C-alpha positions, 0 to 999 in steps of 0.5 A: 499499500505504502508503494502505491501511495509513493507511486501515485505521489510521483505520478501526480507530479508528472503532467502528462499523467494528469492529462491521461488521467483526464482523458480516461475519466471523461472520454474513455469510460462514457465510450465504453457504453456507447454503440459501435460507430457502425451501428449508427452510421451507414458506411457509403462507398460510392453515390449515384446521382440521377435526374429525377421526376418533377425536378426531384434528384434521385440518390443511389448510395452503394453501402456497406452495413455490417450484420452479424452472420451474413456473408461477405456479398450480403454486406454491400447493397445499393439504397435508393432515394428520391428528394427535392434536394441531394440532402433530402434524398439522403436523409430519406435513405438514412431512414430506410436503412435506420442508420445516419448516412456517413459520407467519410468513406466515399471514393467515387461519385457517379453522375448521370450524362443528363445532369451534365446536359444542363448544369451538374453543379446543382445536383453536386452542391451539397456534396461539395459543401459537405466536409465529410467528403474529400476533395480527392473524391472521384467524379465519373460521368456515366451514359447509364442511370447512376443507380444501374451503374452502382449495382453493377459495381456492387456485384463487382465489389462483392463477387469479383476480385475487380474493383471499380476503383482499381479500374479508374486508378489503373486507367488514368495513368495512360495517355488516353484517359484522365483522372477527374476528382471534386478538386480538379473539377471545381478548380476548372470550374471557377477558372477564367474559362470555367472548363472542366474534363470529367471521366466518362465510363459506359454501361452496356448490355451489348458490349463483349468488351470491358468488364462483365458481370452477369446474373450469376456473379461471374465477372470477366474482362476482354472477350466477355467469355463469361457473359456468353454463359448468361442471359442477355438480359442480365449481362452488364458491361462496364467500359472504361475506354478513355472517353471524357467529357468537356464541361463549361460552366458545369455543362457538357460541351463535347464527348471526347473519344480516346483519341482526343484524350491522346492528343490533349494528354500529349499537350499536358503530359499528365500520364505515365505511360502509353503508345504512339503509332506511325501509320505508313512509314517508309525508310531504308528498312520499312515500306508502309509499315505501322510502327508502334512506340511504347512512351517511356516518359514525357516532359512538357515545358510551357513559357509565356511571352507577349509579342505586340501585345498578343500571348505567344506559348512556347511548348517543348516536348521531350518524348522518350520512347521505345520501338516495340512493334512493326508490321508491314502493310500485309500485317506481318510482324517483321521485328525479326532480324531488325534491331528495333532499338535503333530509331531512324532519323526518318522515324524521328522526324515522323514521330515529331510531325505526329506529335506537332499535328496531335497538339495542334488538333487538341488546341483546335478542339479546345478553341472551338469550345472555348475551353482552357483545359491547358491552363493557358490563361493561368500561365499567362496572368502568372508570367505576365499580369499586366500584359494579360489584363491588357490583351483581355480587354481588347477582346469582345469575348474573353472566353474566346481568348484562345483563338488569339494565342500563338502556340509554338511546339518543339518536340524532341524524340529520344530512343530508350 
């Protein structure tokens, strides 16, 4: 007993012990009597937004509700609710679940294309104001109902090793795709030209490509062999083929395919890997061949200047490539007896021309839609704020400023 009293005397002389004791008394003991957090909250991993009837919004929640003695597949389900606002619909969903809806674990928000045909920020307003939702949350536009999209994702998440998050995260590294988040969307929306890119995934019942989920719970990729075993009515195919929608004022102005995205990403340099193809190439070795190069690395640098009151963007593109495949016009692989590591001067010139023409096409696309995805205005304003201000005042339509910007593209090709 004397030892215990001695210990207490020494302990109370240590400030951290008093703090620790305070935490135990005021927070520890009350917590013992509280219900587990999963008993109070429904854990939502994805949200779907659709246009509802009579100006309502339909909300779908991919929800994880732990219940004792259930198998893994039964723990996930899609809960649907409708309301005059997203918040009201989520509250109705909470009533159905018997739990408060928690959004801390949301990784993906799926929005039906119809929302972007008008102004998607109306449906997204509550989600952007909700502090529980991280700015890194992915945004996906889909041609299907968001509820159907999440039902397909639910089958993939519970009955397959393939996850929708993996599909998105894996493909946004490629030259033909992009990653869209709340942060990137709203940075674009509140920029000078109010422009953003949003990833576009399709849900089809006819395609033999992509990832297919059948009624039996089987999933497959590529050719969709599993889908042939299931009925056509129950087959769902999730496709991420590199498409994106170009938005202005949160409204869709163009649907970009993977070729458009490849051209745009060559101008931005925001990808990790991909391929570039030269058609009908002829030199001392090849005759009307198709050469496929693997992009190992890319570095894009942009420098702004003004000449005679008009902006000029000098863009240098360093592209590091490796020739991996060559086929003649008769489609015969001709890589045998040819050192593919050595790229001829003619091939380098052809690649430089391909890079220049691709970036020119990307700029024309952005000019046509008055969308500054390349953040040219930010570059001009940061480098030359006074000249930029004067230049913009001379324009009848400031949104059309890209038509008055001169781009000088200087590609350099390196063989690795």
